N, C-alpha and C positions, 0 to 999 in steps of 0.2 A: 498736755501739747496744746502751744497758744496758736491762736484766728493769728494772720499773718494781714499786717494790716494790707490795704486794698493799695494802698500808691508802694506798697513795700512789693510784693509780687507783679506791681507792672513794673518796677524799676526790675524786678528778674526776668522775669520776660524783655521788658525792652533788651537788658545787657543779651543772653541770649538770640533778639532778634538781631541784633552788634557783628557778633559772632557769625549766625547764615549769611546775614547778606555780604561778608566778608569771602568764608567759605564758596558760597555759590560763583559769584565772581570772575575767584581766582578753578573753580573749575569749568565757567563757561570759554575761559578765555586759555586751559590749557592744554581742555583734553576734546578734542572735535569729536567724539563718540556720545560726549556728555550734555553736548552744548544745546541743544535745543531746552530740555529736562533742566538745564541748570540755568537759562535765559530765564525760563518759568519761574525757577523757586525764586528767582534772583527778584523778579516784580512782583510775586508775593510774599518777599521780607522786603522789600521796602516801604508795599504800602503801609502791614502793620508795623512797621517799624517806626513808619511820621506819624501813624494816627495814635502811638505807643507815644511820642514825645508830646505829642501837643495834648495824648491827653495827663499823664504825669505836671506841664506844664498848666493846666487849666487847673488839675490841682493843687498847685502856690509852690510845689517842689521841681528842682533843679531835676533835671531828668541826666542817667546815667548817659555816658561818653563812649564810645567804641573804644578801643581798648589796643594800645600801640601793635598789637600784632595778637595773633593766638595760635603760633606757635609755624613750624615747617610747613609747607606748600602743601598735595598731599602728590608722590610720588608716583604712583598707578591709576587706572580709573575704577578699581578694587577699592584699594583706598581711599579714592573723590565718593565713590557711593557710600563707604565701610563713617564716615568720619558726618554725610549729610546725611546718612541716617540716622547718627547720633543725635548729629543737634537740633532732628528733626521732635526723635524721646527725649532731649530737655529740653524740649517746649514743649511738649503736653505738657511733661512732671512740674515747671513755668506758671504753666498756666489750669492747671487743676484748679487749685486753690479760690480762680479767679470769678470760678462757674458757681462759687456758691456765696459772692462776695457781689457787694452794691444792686442796686434796680436793675430791675427785669433787662430793659435791653442792656446792660453792661450783663449780665449775666447768660446770652444769646450771645452776644458777640465772642462771650474766653469759649462757652461753648460750639458754636464756630472755628473756631479758631482748633479748639482743641481737635477736635474732628480732621481737618486739614493737615492740624500737624503730625496727625497719628497716618491720615495713609500717602503722605510724603514721606514718613520710614517708611512706610511699607513699597513705596514707591523705587527707591532707594538703599532697598534688599531687609530692609529690617522686621522679622517674622511678628507677624497681628497678636496681637493682645485683647483679652473682652475689656481691658481695665483700663486705658490707653493713662499713660501718670501713673497709675501706681505701682509702676515699678521693675 
């Protein structure tokens, strides 16, 4: 198994942050029962997305952009929760390699992001796992 490049790993995480921003904004706008939590998630994911864009650009690469669409909008609050938990779980998987790459500050940031994504997945209804991101 090959070690991912730091920029490649950042790009994979950035692609998922774009999806999380899209989904959280949809949920915040469509489901009043989830509005507050989805808005909080939206703020966190925008901050993370913007930081990742800057880090990828600073590394001399062109940051990946958002997709035109990420499928159909969630139809129910249960579907919204499930999809938000799923994107948070996939963010754990994408962030895990970054815990081992880069300098100490980069590793600390990746670990904090991994923890935040794991907790967010649980908040949206995912089952807790002993080792988030391992699958």
